[in-house]
C-alpha positions in Angstrom: -10.9 10.0 15.5 -11.9 13.4 13.9 -11.9 12.4 10.3 -12.4 8.9 9.2 -12.3 9.8 5.6 -10.0 7.9 3.2 -6.9 10.3 2.5 -6.6 11.4 -0.9 -3.9 11.0 -2.9 -2.2 13.6 -5.6 0.3 13.8 -7.8 0.2 17.7 -7.9 0.8 18.6 -4.3 -0.7 22.0 -2.9 1.8 23.6 -1.2 -0.9 25.9 0.6 -2.3 22.6 1.9 0.5 21.5 3.7 0.7 24.3 5.9 -3.2 24.2 6.7 -4.0 23.7 10.3 -7.0 22.7 12.4 -9.2 25.8 12.9 -11.8 24.0 15.0 -12.1 25.6 18.7 -10.3 23.3 21.0 -12.5 21.1 23.4 -11.4 20.9 26.9 -11.9 17.5 28.6 -11.6 16.4 32.1 -10.4 12.9 31.2 -7.5 13.5 28.7 -6.1 10.4 27.2 -2.6 9.6 28.4 -0.2 6.7 27.4 -0.5 3.6 29.3 2.8 2.2 30.4 2.7 -1.5 29.7 3.9 -4.1 32.5 7.6 -5.0 32.0 7.7 -8.6 30.8 9.5 -11.1 32.6 11.3 -12.2 29.6 12.5 -10.2 26.5 10.4 -10.9 23.5 11.8 -11.1 20.0 10.7 -8.2 18.3 8.8 -8.8 15.2 9.3 -5.9 12.4 6.4 -4.3 10.8 5.8 -5.4 7.4 4.3 -2.7 5.5 1.4 -4.0 3.1 -2.1 -3.2 2.4 -3.4 -5.5 5.5 -3.5 -2.1 7.4 -5.7 -0.7 4.8 -9.8 -0.8 4.5 -11.2 -2.1 1.5 -12.0 1.6 0.5 -8.6 2.7 0.9 -7.1 -0.3 -1.1 -9.3 0.5 -3.9 -7.8 4.1 -3.5 -4.4 2.8 -3.6 -5.0 0.4 -6.6 -6.4 3.2 -8.7 -3.9 5.7 -7.9 -0.8 3.2 -8.6 -2.1 3.1 -12.1 -1.6 7.0 -12.6 1.9 6.9 -11.4 4.5 7.6 -14.5 8.0 6.9 -13.1 9.5 8.3 -16.5 8.0 11.7 -15.4 11.0 13.0 -13.7 9.0 16.2 -12.2 6.3 13.8 -10.9 8.8 11.6 -9.1 10.4 14.5 -7.5 7.1 15.8 -6.3 5.6 12.4 -5.2 4.2 12.5 -1.8 5.8 16.0 -1.2 2.6 17.2 0.2 2.2 14.8 2.9 6.1 15.0 3.9 5.7 18.9 4.0 2.4 18.0 6.2 4.5 16.0 8.6 7.3 18.5 8.6 4.8 21.4 9.7 3.3 19.4 12.0 6.4 18.6 13.9 7.6 22.2 13.9 4.2 23.3 15.0 4.5 20.7 17.9 8.3 22.0 18.7 7.1 25.5 18.6 4.2 24.8 21.2 6.8 23.2 23.6 9.3 26.0 23.1 6.9 28.8 23.6 5.4 27.1 26.7 7.3 28.3 29.9 6.8 25.5 32.4 9.6 27.0 34.5 7.2 29.7 35.2 4.7 27.3 36.6 7.5 25.7 38.7 8.3 29.3 39.9 5.1 29.9 41.1 4.6 26.6 42.8 8.1 27.2 44.4 7.0 30.8 45.6 3.9 29.5 47.0 5.9 26.9 49.2 8.2 29.7 50.2 5.2 32.1 51.3 3.5 29.2 53.1 6.9 28.3 55.0 7.8 32.1 55.3 4.9 32.6 57.5 6.6 30.4 60.6 10.1 32.3 60.2 8.5 35.9 60.2 6.8 35.3 63.6 10.2 34.4 65.0 12.6 37.1 66.2 15.8 37.3 64.0 19.3 37.2 65.4 20.3 38.8 68.9 18.5 41.8 68.1 15.2 40.2 67.9 15.8 38.5 71.3 15.7 41.9 73.0 12.9 43.5 71.1 9.5 42.8 72.4 6.3 43.6 70.4 3.7 45.4 72.3 1.1 43.1 71.0 2.8 39.8 69.5 -0.4 38.2 68.5 -1.6 41.4 66.6 2.0 41.5 64.8 1.4 37.5 63.8 -1.9 38.5 62.2 -0.3 41.2 60.5 2.2 38.8 59.1 -0.6 36.3 58.3 -2.4 39.1 56.3 0.7 39.8 54.2 1.5 36.2 53.4 -2.2 35.3 52.3 -2.3 38.1 49.9 0.9 36.9 48.3 -0.6 33.6 48.5 -3.8 34.8 46.7 -1.6 36.2 43.8 0.2 33.2 43.3 -3.2 31.3 43.3 -4.7 33.6 40.5 -1.3 32.7 38.4 -1.6 28.9 38.9 -5.4 29.0 37.9 -4.4 31.0 34.6 -1.7 28.1 34.2 -4.2 25.4 34.8 -6.6 27.1 32.1 -3.7 27.3 29.6 -2.4 23.8 30.2 -6.2 22.3 29.6 -6.3 24.1 26.2 -3.2 22.5 25.6 -4.3 19.1 26.5 -7.4 19.4 24.1 -5.0 20.7 21.4 -2.7 17.7 21.8 -5.9 15.4 21.1 -6.4 17.3 18.0 -2.6 17.2 16.9 -2.6 13.4 17.8 -5.6 12.6 15.2 -4.1 15.1 12.6 -0.7 13.0 12.9 -2.7 9.6 12.3 -4.3 11.1 9.1 -0.7 12.0 7.7 0.8 8.5 8.9 -2.2 6.9 6.8 -1.6 9.3 4.0 2.1 8.4 3.8 1.4 4.7 4.1 -1.0 4.8 1.0 1.5 6.9 -1.1 4.3 4.2 -0.1 2.2 1.0 -1.0 1.2 2.9 -4.3 4.7 3.5 -5.3 5.7 0.0 -4.4 2.8 -1.3 -6.2 3.6 0.5 -9.3 7.5 0.1 -9.4 6.7 -3.5 -9.1 4.7 -3.6 -12.1 7.3 -1.5 -13.9 10.0 -3.8 -13.2 8.4 -7.0 -13.9 6.7 -5.8 -17.2 8.2 -2.9 -19.0 11.7 -3.2 -17.3 12.1 -7.1 -18.1 10.7 -6.4 -21.7 13.3 -4.1 -22.6 16.0 -6.2 -20.9 15.0 -8.9 -23.4 15.0 -6.8 -26.2 18.3 -5.3 -25.6 19.6 -8.9 -24.9 18.1 -9.9 -28.2 19.2 -7.1 -30.4 22.5 -6.3 -29.0 22.1 -2.6 -30.1 23.2 0.3 -28.0 20.0 2.1 -28.1 17.9 -1.1 -26.7 20.7 -1.3 -24.0 20.5 2.6 -23.1 16.8 2.1 -23.2 16.9 -0.5 -20.6 19.4 1.1 -18.7 17.6 4.6 -18.3 14.4 3.0 -17.1 16.3 0.8 -14.7 17.9 4.2 -13.3 14.3 5.8 -13.4 13.1 2.7 -11.2 16.0 3.1 -8.8 15.3 6.9 -8.2 11.8 6.2 -7.5 12.8 3.6 -5.2 15.0 6.0 -3.6 11.9 8.5 -3.0 9.9 5.8 -1.8 12.6 5.1 0.9 12.6 8.9 1.8 8.7 8.6 2.5 9.1 5.7 4.3 11.5 7.8 6.7 9.0 10.6 6.8 6.4 7.9 7.9 8.8 6.9 10.7 8.9 10.3 11.8 5.2 10.3 11.9 4.9 7.1 13.5 7.2 8.7 16.4 5.2 11.7 16.5 2.3 9.7 18.2 4.0 8.6 21.4 5.7 11.9 21.8 2.4 13.9 21.5 1.0 11.7 24.3 4.1 12.2 26.3 3.7 16.1 26.2 0.1 15.7 26.8 0.7 13.6 30.0 3.3 16.0 31.1 0.4 18.7 31.0 -1.8 16.5 32.5 0.4 15.9 35.7 1.3 19.7 36.0 -2.5 20.3 36.1 -2.9 17.7 38.8 0.0 19.3 40.9 -1.8 22.8 40.5 -5.0 21.3 41.2 -3.7 19.8 44.4 -2.1 23.0 45.3 -5.2 25.2 45.2 -7.6 22.6 46.6 -5.5 21.0 49.1 -2.2 23.0 50.2 -3.6 26.4 50.6 -6.7 25.4 52.4 -4.7 23.1 54.7 -2.4 26.3 55.3 -5.0 28.2 56.5 -6.5 25.9 58.9 -3.1 25.3 60.4 -3.0 29.3 60.7 -6.0 29.3 62.7 -4.4 26.7 65.1 -1.2 28.9 65.3 -3.1 31.9 66.5 -5.0 30.1 69.1 -1.5 28.5 70.4 0.4 31.9 70.2 -1.5 32.8 73.6 0.1 29.9 75.4 3.5 30.6 74.3 4.4 34.1 75.0 5.7 33.5 78.7 8.7 31.1 77.8 9.6 32.5 74.3 12.3 34.9 75.2 14.2 32.4 77.5 13.8 29.6 75.1 15.4 31.8 72.3 18.2 33.1 74.6 18.9 29.5 75.7 18.9 28.3 72.1 21.1 30.8 70.4 23.7 30.5 73.3 23.9 26.6 72.6 24.1 27.4 68.8 27.1 29.9 69.0 29.0 27.7 71.4 28.7 25.0 69.1 29.5 26.8 65.9 32.4 28.4 67.6 33.8 24.8 68.9 33.2 23.4 65.4 34.8 26.2 63.8 38.0 25.8 66.0 38.1 22.1 65.5 37.9 22.7 61.7 40.5 25.4 61.6 43.0 23.6 63.8 42.7 20.4 61.9 43.1 22.2 58.3 46.0 24.5 59.5 47.9 20.9 60.9 47.3 19.2 57.7 48.7 21.8 55.3 51.8 22.5 57.7 52.7 18.8 57.2 52.2 18.8 53.4 54.9 19.0 51.2 55.1 21.6 48.4 54.6 19.0 45.9 53.3 15.6 46.5 55.0 12.3 45.6 51.7 11.2 43.9 51.9 14.2 41.7 55.3 13.3 40.6 54.5 9.7 39.9 51.3 10.7 37.8 53.4 13.2 35.7 56.2 10.5 35.4 53.8 8.0 34.0 51.9 10.3 31.7 55.2 11.2 30.1 56.2 7.6 29.5 52.8 6.9 28.1 53.0 9.9 25.9 56.1 8.8 24.5 54.8 5.2 23.7 51.7 6.4 22.2 53.8 8.5 19.8 55.8 5.7 18.7 52.6 3.5 18.0 51.1 6.4 16.0 54.4 6.7 14.1 54.5 3.0 13.5 50.7 2.8 12.7 51.0 5.8 10.4 54.1 4.0 8.2 52.2 0.8 8.1 48.9 2.4 6.7 51.0 4.4 4.1 52.7 1.6 2.8 49.2 -0.4 2.4 47.8 2.8 1.0 50.8 2.5 -1.7 49.6 -0.9 -2.6 46.1 -0.3 -2.7 46.5 2.7 -5.0 48.7 0.5 -7.5 45.7 -2.0 -7.3 43.3 0.8 -8.0 45.1 2.1 -10.9 45.4 -1.6 -12.3 41.7 -2.3 -11.7 41.0 1.0 -13.6 43.1 0.2 -16.3 41.7 -3.4 -16.8 38.1 -1.8 -17.0 39.1 0.7 -19.5 40.6 -1.8 -21.6 37.5 -4.1 -21.6 35.3 -1.0 -22.4 37.5 -0.8 -25.6 37.3 -4.5 -26.4 
């Protein structure tokens, strides 16, 4: 971890602190941490829910939570509204930065460069062969020289693509290091939210068991409306603070999920780096070595190339014509025997019409029943309201 210090809790969040980002220069690594996929268990085990308590805190963090809980004033409406807001905004900003990083990264461009590389490597074989009937009767004065010229052209394009891939690789390496920093930063936000929640629950439980209980007993003994209102006001404040703690728990869950999500993004970048590395150190050198062999074998195939191409082209044309004739004849025969409207179409139309009429009748019946039930419920509601009003007057 980059920061082992206990998170500092505050009741006066600083908006500028929420938008602060790590300014350290990214540290590149040859061994990026990637999530390890656990082995699939033979049998599904029951899920044990995580209990949010101070057992996940260090002794120093527990002391910080206890001291902070004493400062919380549930009766301070502004303090309740701002409670944990800085940590929540930090998580929101972190999520937005992660999304922006993924949105601004054009993985498609890397894929296009890899596809172009494959196309160029394959394209050499297509270039050295004559195209169509025109190529069959076009004889170069020096086929080997033509082949070398074609190789030089493809090699130039491949070198350009390789340079682009190297730039992509450097960018991805920086991103992998950045994801490490983002992961550690998210851990800090997660711990900070946990401490806010634990401190808030500790204070809320203390108020309910002491102050709120005392007001309840006082209201029950005195029977005055003032005491009852004081009890009700504090109860509402406790409920409002409890909802605020629930919001913090939801934000904490977002932070929990961002951990594995960050690692997944980092792993995707690592896989792409490996793909680029394989292309640069394996695919391109292997292609060049194969081209050396191809240039050497070119001397032995010049005598029979033209005749083989003529024979192959003739066979292909005959096969294509026969296939086209067969398909055209069969399609014409089928269309000639087909009716203007298929019986299946008429059957389907009739069934859909019957189904539509049945569905309309069912909906109308259900609508009548629901309206009748609604009338009865409206009467019950009105009676219930009337009874409650009478109770309040008594």
